[in-house]
C-alpha positions as CSV (number, residue, x, y, z in Angstrom):
1,X,-12.7,11.6,-16.8
2,X,-9.4,10.0,-15.5
3,X,-9.0,6.4,-16.5
4,X,-8.6,4.2,-13.6
5,X,-9.7,1.2,-15.6
6,X,-6.0,0.3,-16.6
7,X,-4.6,0.9,-13.2
8,X,-3.5,-1.7,-10.6
9,X,-3.5,-0.9,-6.9
10,X,-1.3,-2.4,-4.3
11,X,-2.5,-2.8,-0.7
12,X,0.2,-2.2,1.9
13,X,-0.3,-3.0,5.6
14,X,2.1,-0.5,7.2
15,X,2.5,-2.4,10.4
16,X,3.8,-5.5,8.6
17,X,5.6,-4.2,5.4
18,X,9.1,-3.0,6.5
19,X,10.5,-1.9,9.9
20,X,13.1,0.7,9.3
21,X,13.9,1.8,12.9
22,X,13.9,-1.8,14.4
23,X,11.1,-1.4,16.9
24,X,9.3,-4.5,15.6
25,X,6.5,-2.5,13.8
26,X,6.7,-1.4,10.1
27,X,6.8,2.3,9.5
28,X,6.9,5.0,6.8
29,X,10.8,5.0,6.4
30,X,10.4,1.3,5.7
31,X,7.9,2.0,2.9
32,X,10.1,4.7,1.4
33,X,12.9,2.1,1.3
34,X,10.9,-0.3,-0.6
35,X,9.2,2.1,-3.3
36,X,11.7,0.9,-5.9
37,X,10.6,-2.7,-5.4
38,X,7.0,-1.7,-6.0
39,X,7.8,0.4,-9.0
40,X,9.6,-2.7,-10.5
41,X,6.3,-4.6,-10.1
42,X,4.5,-1.9,-12.1
43,X,1.8,-0.9,-9.8
44,X,0.1,2.6,-10.1
45,X,-1.1,3.3,-6.6
46,X,-0.5,2.1,-3.0
47,X,-3.4,1.8,-0.6
48,X,-2.2,2.2,3.0
49,X,-4.1,0.9,5.9
50,X,-4.7,3.7,8.6
51,X,-1.6,5.4,10.0
52,X,-3.4,8.2,11.9
53,X,-3.1,8.6,15.7
54,X,-4.9,5.8,17.4
55,X,-5.1,3.7,20.5
56,X,-4.8,0.8,18.2
57,X,-7.7,-1.2,19.7
58,X,-8.7,-2.2,16.1
59,X,-5.3,-2.0,14.3
60,X,-5.7,1.9,13.6
61,X,-9.4,1.7,12.5
62,X,-10.1,3.5,15.8
63,X,-8.9,7.0,14.9
64,X,-8.2,9.5,17.6
65,X,-6.9,12.2,15.1
66,X,-7.6,12.2,11.4
67,X,-5.0,14.9,10.7
68,X,-1.9,13.4,12.3
69,X,0.5,10.4,11.8
70,X,0.7,7.9,14.7
71,X,4.3,8.1,16.1
72,X,4.6,4.3,15.7
73,X,4.7,4.9,11.9
74,X,6.8,8.2,11.8
75,X,6.1,11.9,11.4
76,X,4.1,14.1,8.9
77,X,7.4,15.0,7.4
78,X,8.2,11.3,6.8
79,X,4.7,11.0,5.2
80,X,5.3,14.0,2.8
81,X,8.7,12.7,1.9
82,X,7.1,9.3,1.0
83,X,4.5,11.0,-1.3
84,X,7.2,12.9,-3.1
85,X,9.6,9.8,-3.5
86,X,6.8,7.7,-4.9
87,X,5.8,10.4,-7.3
88,X,9.3,10.2,-8.9
89,X,8.4,6.5,-9.8
90,X,4.9,7.5,-11.0
91,X,3.2,6.0,-7.9
92,X,0.4,7.6,-6.0
93,X,-1.1,6.9,-2.5
94,X,-4.6,5.9,-1.5
95,X,-5.6,6.6,2.2
96,X,-8.0,4.7,4.3
97,X,-10.8,7.0,5.5
98,X,-12.7,5.5,8.5
99,X,-15.8,7.8,8.5
100,X,-18.5,5.5,10.2
101,X,-17.0,5.9,13.7
102,X,-14.0,7.4,15.7
103,X,-12.1,6.2,18.6
104,X,-13.7,7.2,21.9
105,X,-10.4,8.8,22.6
106,X,-11.0,11.4,19.7
107,X,-11.4,15.0,20.9
108,X,-14.9,15.1,19.7
109,X,-16.1,12.3,21.9
110,X,-14.1,13.5,24.7
111,X,-15.8,16.9,24.5
112,X,-19.2,15.1,24.2
113,X,-18.4,13.2,27.4
114,X,-17.5,16.4,29.2
115,X,-21.1,17.6,28.4
116,X,-20.6,19.7,25.3
117,X,-23.9,19.6,23.5
118,X,-22.5,20.4,20.1
119,X,-20.2,17.4,20.3
120,X,-22.8,15.2,21.8
121,X,-24.8,15.6,18.4
122,X,-21.6,14.4,16.6
123,X,-22.4,10.8,17.7
124,X,-25.5,8.6,17.9
125,X,-26.6,9.0,21.6
126,X,-29.9,7.7,22.6
127,X,-32.0,7.5,25.9
128,X,-32.6,3.9,27.3
129,X,-36.1,2.5,26.7
130,X,-38.8,3.2,29.3
131,X,-38.2,-0.2,30.8
132,X,-34.4,0.5,31.2
133,X,-33.3,-1.6,28.2
134,X,-30.8,-0.4,25.7
135,X,-32.2,1.8,22.8
136,X,-32.4,-1.1,20.4
137,X,-31.5,-4.8,20.4
138,X,-28.9,-4.4,17.8
139,X,-25.7,-6.5,18.0
140,X,-22.2,-5.2,17.4
141,X,-20.3,-6.8,14.5
142,X,-17.5,-7.6,17.0
143,X,-19.9,-9.3,19.4
144,X,-22.2,-8.2,22.2
145,X,-24.7,-5.3,22.2
146,X,-24.2,-2.4,19.8
147,X,-24.8,0.1,22.6
148,X,-22.7,1.2,25.5
149,X,-23.4,3.5,28.5
150,X,-22.4,7.1,27.6
151,X,-20.2,8.2,30.4
152,X,-22.0,8.4,33.8
153,X,-25.3,9.4,32.1
154,X,-28.6,7.3,31.6
155,X,-27.9,7.5,27.8
156,X,-26.1,5.2,25.5
157,X,-23.9,5.6,22.4
158,X,-24.0,3.3,19.2
159,X,-20.9,1.3,18.2
160,X,-21.7,-1.0,15.3
161,X,-18.0,-2.1,15.8
162,X,-15.8,-2.2,18.7
163,X,-17.0,-0.7,22.0
164,X,-14.2,1.9,21.7
165,X,-15.4,2.9,18.1
166,X,-18.5,5.4,18.5
167,X,-20.7,5.7,15.4
168,X,-20.7,9.3,13.9
169,X,-24.0,11.1,13.4
170,X,-23.9,11.8,9.6
171,X,-27.5,13.4,9.9
172,X,-25.6,16.4,11.6
173,X,-24.3,18.8,8.8
174,X,-21.4,19.8,11.1
175,X,-20.1,16.3,11.1
176,X,-20.4,16.0,7.3
177,X,-18.4,19.4,7.0
178,X,-15.8,18.0,9.4
179,X,-15.4,14.9,7.2
180,X,-15.2,16.8,4.0
181,X,-12.5,19.0,5.6
182,X,-10.4,15.9,6.4
183,X,-10.6,14.7,2.9
184,X,-9.5,18.1,1.6
185,X,-6.6,18.2,4.1
186,X,-5.2,15.1,2.7
187,X,-5.7,16.0,-0.9
188,X,-3.5,19.1,-0.2
189,X,-0.9,16.6,1.0
190,X,-0.8,15.1,-2.5
191,X,-2.9,12.1,-1.8
192,X,-4.6,10.8,-5.0
193,X,-6.9,8.1,-3.7
194,X,-9.3,7.2,-0.9
195,X,-10.5,4.0,0.4
196,X,-13.8,4.6,2.5
197,X,-14.1,2.0,5.4
198,X,-17.6,0.4,5.7
199,X,-19.1,3.3,3.9
200,X,-22.5,1.8,3.3
201,X,-23.4,1.8,6.9
202,X,-23.1,5.5,7.5
203,X,-26.8,6.2,6.9
204,X,-28.8,5.6,10.1
205,X,-32.5,6.5,10.3
206,X,-33.5,9.3,12.7
207,X,-35.7,6.8,14.6
208,X,-33.9,3.6,15.3
209,X,-36.1,0.5,15.8
210,X,-35.5,-3.1,17.1
211,X,-34.6,-5.9,14.8
212,X,-36.6,-9.1,14.6
213,X,-33.4,-10.9,15.8
214,X,-32.5,-12.1,12.2
215,X,-29.1,-11.0,11.4
216,X,-29.9,-10.1,7.7
217,X,-33.0,-8.1,8.7
218,X,-30.9,-6.3,11.3
219,X,-28.3,-5.3,8.8
220,X,-31.0,-4.0,6.5
221,X,-31.9,-1.4,9.3
222,X,-28.6,0.4,8.8
223,X,-27.1,-0.9,5.6
224,X,-27.3,0.6,2.0
225,X,-29.9,3.3,3.2
226,X,-30.9,5.6,0.2
227,X,-29.5,8.7,2.3
228,X,-26.0,7.1,2.0
229,X,-26.0,7.9,-1.8
230,X,-26.7,11.6,-0.8
231,X,-23.9,11.7,1.6
232,X,-21.4,10.3,-0.9
233,X,-22.4,12.8,-3.6
234,X,-22.0,15.5,-1.1
235,X,-18.5,14.3,-0.2
236,X,-17.7,13.9,-3.9
237,X,-19.0,17.4,-4.9
238,X,-17.1,19.3,-1.9
239,X,-13.9,17.3,-1.9
240,X,-12.4,14.6,-4.2
241,X,-14.8,15.1,-7.1
242,X,-13.1,18.4,-7.9
243,X,-10.1,16.6,-9.1
244,X,-11.0,14.1,-11.8
245,X,-7.7,12.3,-11.3
246,X,-8.7,11.0,-7.7
247,X,-9.6,7.3,-7.5
248,X,-12.1,6.3,-4.8
249,X,-13.3,2.9,-3.5
250,X,-15.9,2.2,-1.1
251,X,-15.9,-0.9,1.2
252,X,-19.5,-2.1,1.0
253,X,-20.5,-4.7,3.6
254,X,-23.3,-7.0,2.6
255,X,-24.2,-4.7,-0.3
256,X,-26.0,-6.0,-3.5
257,X,-25.4,-5.4,-7.3
258,X,-28.1,-2.8,-7.6
259,X,-26.6,-0.5,-5.0
260,X,-23.1,-1.4,-6.5
261,X,-24.1,0.2,-9.7
262,X,-25.6,3.3,-8.0
263,X,-22.3,3.8,-6.0
264,X,-20.2,3.5,-9.1
265,X,-22.0,4.5,-12.2
266,X,-20.0,7.7,-13.4
267,X,-23.2,9.7,-14.1
268,X,-24.1,9.7,-10.4
269,X,-20.9,11.3,-9.2
270,X,-20.3,9.1,-6.2
271,X,-17.4,6.7,-6.3
272,X,-15.0,5.1,-8.8
273,X,-15.5,1.6,-7.5
274,X,-16.6,-0.6,-4.7
275,X,-15.4,-3.7,-2.8
276,X,-18.0,-6.4,-2.2
277,X,-17.3,-9.6,-0.2
278,X,-19.7,-12.3,-1.0
279,X,-17.2,-14.3,-3.1
280,X,-15.0,-14.7,0.0
281,X,-17.7,-16.5,2.0
282,X,-17.8,-19.6,-0.2
283,X,-15.7,-21.6,2.4
284,X,-18.0,-20.9,5.3
285,X,-19.9,-23.9,6.7
286,X,-23.5,-22.8,6.5
287,X,-22.6,-19.2,6.7
288,X,-20.2,-19.8,9.7
289,X,-16.8,-18.2,9.2
290,X,-15.0,-20.3,11.8
291,X,-15.1,-23.6,10.2
292,X,-13.1,-25.8,7.8
293,X,-14.9,-27.0,4.6
294,X,-13.8,-27.1,1.0
295,X,-14.8,-23.9,-0.9
296,X,-18.0,-24.2,-3.0
297,X,-16.7,-23.7,-6.6
298,X,-20.2,-23.6,-8.1
299,X,-21.0,-20.6,-5.7
300,X,-17.9,-18.8,-6.3
301,X,-18.4,-19.0,-10.1
302,X,-21.9,-17.8,-9.7
303,X,-20.9,-14.8,-7.6
304,X,-18.1,-13.6,-9.7
305,X,-20.2,-13.9,-12.8
306,X,-23.3,-12.3,-11.4
307,X,-21.3,-9.4,-10.2
308,X,-19.3,-9.1,-13.4
309,X,-22.4,-9.2,-15.6
310,X,-24.6,-7.1,-13.3
311,X,-22.1,-4.3,-12.8
312,X,-21.2,-4.3,-16.5
313,X,-24.8,-4.0,-17.5
314,X,-25.4,-1.0,-15.3
315,X,-22.0,0.7,-16.1
316,X,-20.8,0.1,-12.5
317,X,-17.3,-0.8,-11.6
318,X,-15.8,-3.6,-9.5
319,X,-12.7,-3.4,-7.2
320,X,-11.2,-7.0,-7.9
321,X,-9.4,-8.8,-5.1
322,X,-8.8,-12.1,-3.4
323,X,-6.7,-10.9,-0.5
324,X,-6.7,-8.1,2.0
325,X,-5.7,-7.4,5.6
326,X,-9.0,-9.0,6.9
327,X,-8.8,-12.2,4.8
328,X,-6.8,-15.5,4.7
329,X,-4.3,-15.9,1.8
330,X,-6.2,-16.9,-1.3
331,X,-3.5,-19.4,-2.6
332,X,-3.8,-21.2,0.9
333,X,-7.6,-21.0,0.6
334,X,-8.4,-21.8,-3.1
335,X,-5.1,-23.4,-4.3
336,X,-2.5,-26.0,-3.3
337,X,0.5,-24.2,-1.9
338,X,2.4,-27.4,-1.2
339,X,2.2,-29.3,-4.6
340,X,1.4,-26.4,-7.0
341,X,2.6,-23.1,-5.4
342,X,3.4,-21.4,-8.7
343,X,0.4,-22.6,-10.6
344,X,-2.1,-21.9,-7.8
345,X,-0.8,-18.4,-7.3
346,X,-0.7,-17.4,-11.1
347,X,-4.1,-19.1,-11.8
348,X,-5.8,-17.0,-9.0
349,X,-4.0,-13.8,-10.1
350,X,-4.9,-14.3,-13.8
351,X,-8.6,-15.1,-13.0
352,X,-8.9,-11.8,-11.2
353,X,-6.6,-9.5,-13.3
354,X,-8.3,-10.3,-16.7
355,X,-11.9,-9.7,-15.3
356,X,-13.7,-6.3,-15.7
357,X,-12.7,-4.1,-12.9
358,X,-9.6,-2.7,-11.1
359,X,-7.3,-5.3,-9.5
360,X,-5.9,-5.0,-6.1
361,X,-2.7,-6.8,-5.0
362,X,-2.2,-7.5,-1.4
363,X,1.4,-7.4,0.0
364,X,3.2,-10.6,-0.5
365,X,0.7,-12.0,-2.9
366,X,3.1,-11.3,-5.7
367,X,5.8,-13.6,-4.2
368,X,3.4,-16.5,-3.2
369,X,3.1,-15.8,0.7
370,X,0.9,-18.3,2.3
371,X,-1.0,-18.6,5.5
372,X,1.5,-19.1,8.4
373,X,-0.3,-22.1,10.1
374,X,0.9,-21.2,13.6
375,X,0.7,-24.1,15.9
376,X,-0.3,-22.2,19.1
377,X,-3.1,-19.9,19.7
378,X,-0.6,-17.6,21.5
379,X,1.1,-16.9,18.1
380,X,-2.0,-15.0,17.0
381,X,-2.4,-11.3,17.9
382,X,-5.8,-10.5,16.4
383,X,-8.4,-9.7,18.9
384,X,-11.2,-11.2,16.6
385,X,-9.3,-14.5,16.5
386,X,-8.9,-14.6,20.2
387,X,-12.7,-14.0,20.8
388,X,-13.5,-16.7,18.2
389,X,-11.2,-19.3,19.8
390,X,-12.8,-18.6,23.2
391,X,-16.3,-18.8,21.8
392,X,-15.4,-22.2,20.0
393,X,-14.1,-23.7,23.2
394,X,-17.3,-22.5,25.1
395,X,-19.3,-24.3,22.5
396,X,-17.5,-27.5,23.3
397,X,-15.3,-27.4,20.1
398,X,-12.1,-29.3,21.1
399,X,-8.8,-27.3,21.1
400,X,-7.3,-28.9,18.1
401,X,-10.3,-28.4,16.0
402,X,-10.7,-24.9,17.2
403,X,-7.0,-24.1,16.2
404,X,-7.6,-25.7,12.9
405,X,-10.4,-23.2,12.2
406,X,-8.3,-20.3,13.4
407,X,-5.5,-21.5,11.1
408,X,-8.0,-21.4,8.2
409,X,-9.7,-18.0,8.9
410,X,-7.7,-15.7,11.2
411,X,-7.1,-12.2,9.9
412,X,-3.4,-12.7,11.2
413,X,-3.0,-15.0,8.2
414,X,-2.5,-11.9,5.9
415,X,-0.9,-9.6,8.5
416,X,2.4,-11.7,9.0
417,X,5.5,-9.6,8.2
418,X,6.4,-9.2,4.6
419,X,9.2,-11.8,3.8
420,X,12.0,-9.9,2.3
421,X,14.9,-12.3,2.5
422,X,16.0,-15.5,4.4
423,X,17.8,-13.7,7.3
424,X,16.3,-13.4,10.8
425,X,12.7,-12.2,10.9
426,X,12.6,-12.4,7.0
427,X,14.5,-9.2,6.8
428,X,11.4,-7.3,8.0
429,X,13.1,-6.2,11.2
430,X,16.3,-6.8,13.2
431,X,14.2,-7.3,16.4
432,X,11.3,-9.6,17.1
433,X,8.3,-8.3,15.1
434,X,4.9,-7.4,16.5
435,X,3.5,-10.6,14.9
436,X,5.5,-13.8,14.1
437,X,6.9,-14.4,10.7
438,X,5.6,-17.4,8.7
439,X,8.0,-20.4,9.1
440,X,8.4,-20.8,5.3
441,X,10.2,-17.4,4.9
442,X,13.5,-19.0,3.9
443,X,11.7,-20.7,0.8
444,X,9.4,-17.8,0.0
445,X,10.8,-14.4,0.2
446,X,11.3,-11.4,-2.2
447,X,15.1,-11.8,-2.8
448,X,14.7,-15.5,-3.8
449,X,11.6,-14.7,-5.8
450,X,13.5,-12.0,-7.7
451,X,16.5,-14.3,-8.3
452,X,14.9,-17.5,-9.3
453,X,11.1,-17.3,-8.9
454,X,8.3,-17.0,-11.6
455,X,5.3,-15.5,-9.6
456,X,6.5,-11.9,-9.4
457,X,7.3,-11.7,-13.2
458,X,3.9,-13.2,-13.9
459,X,2.3,-10.4,-11.9
460,X,4.5,-7.8,-13.8
461,X,3.1,-9.2,-17.1
462,X,-0.5,-9.1,-15.9
463,X,-0.2,-5.5,-14.9
464,X,1.5,-4.6,-18.3
465,X,-1.2,-6.5,-20.3
466,X,-4.0,-4.4,-18.7
467,X,-2.2,-1.2,-19.9
468,X,-1.4,-2.6,-23.3
469,X,-4.9,-4.2,-24.3
470,X,-8.0,-2.4,-24.1
471,X,-9.9,-5.7,-24.2
472,X,-8.7,-6.1,-20.6
473,X,-9.2,-2.6,-19.3
474,X,-12.4,-1.7,-21.2
475,X,-13.9,-4.9,-22.7
476,X,-17.2,-6.3,-21.9
477,X,-17.5,-9.6,-20.0
478,X,-19.4,-12.8,-20.7
479,X,-19.2,-15.9,-18.5
480,X,-19.3,-19.2,-20.6
481,X,-19.6,-22.9,-19.7
482,X,-20.4,-22.1,-16.0
483,X,-21.5,-25.6,-15.4
484,X,-18.1,-27.0,-15.8
485,X,-17.1,-28.6,-12.4
486,X,-13.4,-27.6,-12.6
487,X,-12.9,-24.7,-14.8
488,X,-14.1,-20.9,-14.7
489,X,-14.1,-19.5,-18.2
490,X,-15.1,-16.2,-19.6
491,X,-14.8,-14.0,-22.7
492,X,-13.9,-10.3,-22.8
493,X,-14.5,-8.4,-25.9
494,X,-13.6,-5.0,-27.2
495,X,-14.0,-3.6,-30.9
496,X,-14.1,-7.0,-32.5
497,X,-11.2,-8.4,-30.4
498,X,-12.0,-11.4,-28.2
499,X,-10.1,-12.6,-25.2
500,X,-11.0,-16.1,-23.8
501,X,-9.8,-16.8,-20.3
502,X,-9.8,-20.4,-18.9
503,X,-9.0,-21.3,-15.4
504,X,-8.8,-24.7,-13.8
505,X,-9.4,-24.3,-10.0
506,X,-8.3,-27.9,-9.3
507,X,-5.2,-30.0,-9.0
508,X,-6.1,-32.5,-11.7
509,X,-6.5,-32.2,-15.4
510,X,-9.8,-30.8,-16.6
511,X,-11.4,-30.6,-20.2
512,X,-13.5,-27.9,-21.7
513,X,-15.5,-28.3,-24.9
514,X,-15.8,-25.0,-26.8
515,X,-17.2,-26.3,-30.0
516,X,-20.6,-24.5,-29.5
517,X,-19.1,-21.2,-28.4
518,X,-18.7,-19.9,-32.0
519,X,-14.9,-19.2,-31.6
520,X,-12.4,-19.1,-34.5
521,X,-9.1,-21.0,-33.4
522,X,-7.7,-20.6,-36.9
523,X,-6.2,-17.2,-35.9
524,X,-5.2,-16.9,-32.3
525,X,-2.2,-16.0,-30.0
526,X,-1.8,-17.1,-26.4
527,X,-1.4,-13.8,-24.5
528,X,-0.5,-15.4,-21.2
529,X,-0.5,-18.8,-19.5
530,X,1.2,-20.5,-16.6
531,X,2.2,-23.7,-18.7
532,X,4.2,-24.0,-21.8
533,X,2.9,-25.2,-25.2
534,X,-0.7,-25.5,-24.5
535,X,-2.5,-27.3,-27.3
536,X,-5.3,-24.9,-28.5
537,X,-8.4,-26.2,-30.3
538,X,-12.2,-26.3,-29.6
539,X,-11.6,-29.0,-27.0
540,X,-9.0,-28.0,-24.4
541,X,-7.5,-30.0,-21.6
542,X,-6.1,-28.0,-18.8
543,X,-3.4,-29.2,-16.5
544,X,-3.6,-28.8,-12.7
545,X,-4.3,-25.1,-11.7
546,X,-3.6,-24.1,-15.4
547,X,-4.8,-20.6,-16.6
548,X,-4.6,-19.5,-20.2
549,X,-5.7,-16.4,-22.0
550,X,-6.2,-16.7,-25.7
551,X,-6.5,-13.7,-28.0
552,X,-8.8,-14.4,-30.9
553,X,-8.4,-12.2,-33.9
């Protein structure tokens, strides 16, 4: 079995990475230009958000042709060249597979609309209820009903997401064969990884029923259904599973540890690892995303610890991440980017990279990019953000407060163009970019970071340590002193070697007493830390946002 446990994956948002042809949108030739930069960082694989043909109603997650490159990003020849260039640097690519739904502009849906019965069975199309109501009372995750009129018929099609994204009918074996064929098409292009979008909602029951109106109960009607495991096994056996060097990750919305183990335990032949998101909801006010409250540190620790221990006990595997294209920047969220920019960024990185699982770095994280804090709602492009702003105003939230919530939680926080240098548009493009650059690009950019910064090199060291020390890539995990109000600490262990990791999540000094942990501090070395000369004993005082990893012989 190929070892993905010592690998580190870099998520690249093509639209915002580098614009080579100066049309304001990032592209493949821009990625090719920057591959040496990523090789310098030391990553093994690049996950690309979708670059297929798409009407771009949901930033490419509405695919109209799975086997072609959207002209805004370049050509198939550009893509093939990119794969070849990266391979010279020992970097592979992971593609995003959006298999729960297609764009309604996809040829399959268009054929279905024109009356082709074969293609109508590619989607989940149902009659209205006898009283004329929609087939079920389900809500779309993007707001409003999850059903839309199917052309000029009396039927409806299901869309769990945007109205332009029609859910595929995985119960149809022909649909499954089409999707297997798509994975094999990209395998032949030299792709070595696949990230499967919202994969745990592909298993719909044959008979769909109304929910009680409770959102958790409603999700249970289409999430983590047992049949999903059968579908993934089939996909594995007929495509990526035939090459043991392929890395796969499933995005699993609202999943649990029990299913996480089933999806990733190697003996089950499903996936290499999964993304779960519970730890990124700890700054929601009573579950409400559009809010501004301090994050719940106790809850964050509990979730990280539960998933680490649970997945470890069942031989499952976590994809580790703080950031992605849908999340605000973690240093703005859990750190202090004004007073402690270096300490915040490195503490969060180290907390994550030394856990059991495969770390993902989101573009710009390695140089300390922050939320942009735009002053005007018109600076934001994201459709979800504008919908939320409108809803907040309708709920009588005043404009200033609504904008504060947007600044905290908008998906555009992570989508602003990559900050390469201090020239106009941060060196991303010579023309106005599709989304505004953050105002701090003159202070935070790649050129300055490589010249005088410390965050990039810290990431480099963390990546190298994972390759050099099996206690990091293979070791067991045990959370300790979880009741400490400021510090998250854990021990990794492998063949008698122990690694103690201490992380202070606050901007003030914090103490931890390890005298009852049966640790021998007579023979140790500091593997990595973001402060100099830490005094190591059974009682340790950590400085603001300090992180330290101590190897005990």
